[in-house]
C-alpha positions as CSV (number, residue, x, y, z in Angstrom):
1,M,-70.0,-167.3,125.9
2,I,-67.7,-164.6,124.6
3,T,-68.4,-163.8,121.0
4,G,-66.0,-161.0,120.3
5,L,-64.3,-157.9,121.6
6,D,-66.6,-154.9,121.7
7,H,-64.0,-152.2,122.6
8,V,-60.9,-151.3,124.5
9,Q,-60.8,-148.3,126.8
10,L,-57.8,-146.1,127.5
11,A,-57.7,-143.2,130.0
12,A,-56.7,-139.6,129.3
13,P,-56.4,-136.5,131.4
14,P,-59.4,-134.2,131.5
15,G,-59.3,-131.5,128.8
16,T,-57.3,-133.5,126.2
17,E,-60.2,-134.4,124.0
18,D,-59.1,-132.0,121.2
19,A,-55.6,-133.5,121.1
20,L,-57.1,-137.0,121.1
21,R,-59.5,-136.1,118.2
22,A,-56.6,-134.7,116.2
23,Y,-54.5,-137.9,116.8
24,Y,-57.1,-140.7,116.5
25,G,-59.4,-139.0,114.1
26,D,-57.2,-136.8,111.9
27,L,-53.8,-138.6,112.0
28,L,-55.0,-142.2,112.3
29,G,-58.2,-141.8,110.3
30,M,-60.5,-143.4,112.9
31,T,-64.1,-142.3,112.9
32,E,-65.4,-140.6,116.0
33,L,-68.5,-142.2,117.4
34,P,-71.3,-140.3,119.2
35,K,-71.5,-141.2,122.8
36,P,-74.7,-141.8,124.7
37,P,-75.9,-138.6,126.4
38,A,-75.2,-139.9,129.9
39,L,-71.5,-140.5,128.9
40,A,-71.0,-137.6,126.5
41,A,-69.5,-135.1,129.0
42,Q,-66.0,-136.3,128.9
43,G,-63.7,-138.4,126.6
44,C,-64.3,-139.6,123.1
45,W,-64.9,-142.8,121.3
46,F,-63.5,-143.9,117.9
47,E,-64.0,-146.8,115.5
48,A,-62.1,-148.4,112.7
49,G,-63.6,-151.4,111.0
50,T,-65.1,-153.5,113.8
51,A,-62.7,-152.2,116.4
52,Q,-63.7,-149.5,118.9
53,L,-61.4,-147.5,121.1
54,H,-62.9,-145.5,124.0
55,L,-60.9,-142.8,125.6
56,G,-62.3,-141.8,129.0
57,T,-61.0,-138.9,131.1
58,D,-59.6,-139.6,134.6
59,P,-58.5,-136.8,137.0
60,S,-55.8,-139.1,138.4
61,F,-54.6,-140.2,134.9
62,R,-51.5,-142.2,134.5
63,P,-50.6,-143.4,130.9
64,A,-50.7,-147.1,130.1
65,R,-47.1,-147.9,129.4
66,K,-47.3,-151.7,129.2
67,A,-51.0,-152.5,128.6
68,H,-52.0,-151.5,125.1
69,P,-54.4,-152.2,122.3
70,G,-53.0,-154.0,119.3
71,L,-54.4,-152.4,116.1
72,R,-54.2,-154.4,112.9
73,V,-53.4,-152.2,109.9
74,T,-52.6,-152.3,106.2
75,D,-49.6,-150.4,104.7
76,I,-47.8,-150.2,108.0
77,D,-44.8,-148.4,106.4
78,A,-47.1,-145.5,105.3
79,L,-48.6,-145.3,108.8
80,A,-45.1,-145.3,110.4
81,T,-44.0,-142.5,108.1
82,R,-47.2,-140.5,108.9
83,L,-46.7,-140.9,112.6
84,T,-43.0,-140.0,112.4
85,A,-43.8,-136.9,110.4
86,A,-46.3,-135.8,113.1
87,G,-43.6,-136.2,115.8
88,A,-44.8,-139.5,117.3
89,P,-42.2,-142.0,118.2
90,V,-42.1,-145.3,116.2
91,A,-40.3,-148.3,117.7
92,W,-40.2,-151.3,115.4
93,D,-40.3,-154.7,117.0
94,D,-39.5,-157.9,115.0
95,N,-40.3,-160.4,117.9
96,L,-43.8,-161.5,116.6
97,P,-43.4,-164.1,113.9
98,G,-45.5,-163.6,110.8
99,H,-46.1,-159.9,111.5
100,R,-44.5,-156.5,111.0
101,R,-45.2,-154.2,114.0
102,F,-44.2,-151.2,115.9
103,H,-45.2,-149.4,119.1
104,T,-45.8,-145.7,119.6
105,T,-47.6,-143.5,122.1
106,D,-50.6,-141.3,121.8
107,P,-50.6,-137.6,122.7
108,V,-51.1,-138.4,126.4
109,G,-48.5,-141.2,126.6
110,N,-50.6,-144.4,126.2
111,R,-48.8,-147.2,124.5
112,L,-50.2,-148.4,121.1
113,E,-49.2,-151.3,119.0
114,F,-49.8,-151.4,115.2
115,L,-49.3,-154.7,113.4
116,E,-49.7,-156.0,109.9
117,P,-49.6,-159.7,109.1
118,M,-47.0,-160.7,106.6
119,P,-48.0,-162.7,103.5
120,P,-47.2,-166.4,103.9
121,A,-43.9,-167.6,102.5
122,P,-44.3,-169.3,99.1
123,T,-44.2,-173.0,99.1
124,H,-42.1,-175.0,96.7
125,D,-43.5,-178.3,95.5
């Protein structure tokens, strides 16, 4: 039986680890995880809360433009402002009821979704 999601993996071109660390670590505030020695040569892994994002290098890399991780956040407006100030595109999308969300791309062109649940509407008795 499936008990949860351990990680999502995205690909990146070889040699882009520094740009990925700056984006996922410095800009997004994710914590870089040490990789097992057998896997440490290429790519990098990050964690935020219980979510892990693994970035592995691929010599025939093509960015994921449709497939993407959806990352739940708090203070989505501050994140959008920080990404915009860093030159990342932010495309808001109102099509998911009960959430505020936007899509962007990482430094190598992979699509990312950030979403924040909206508080429930007040009920009137």
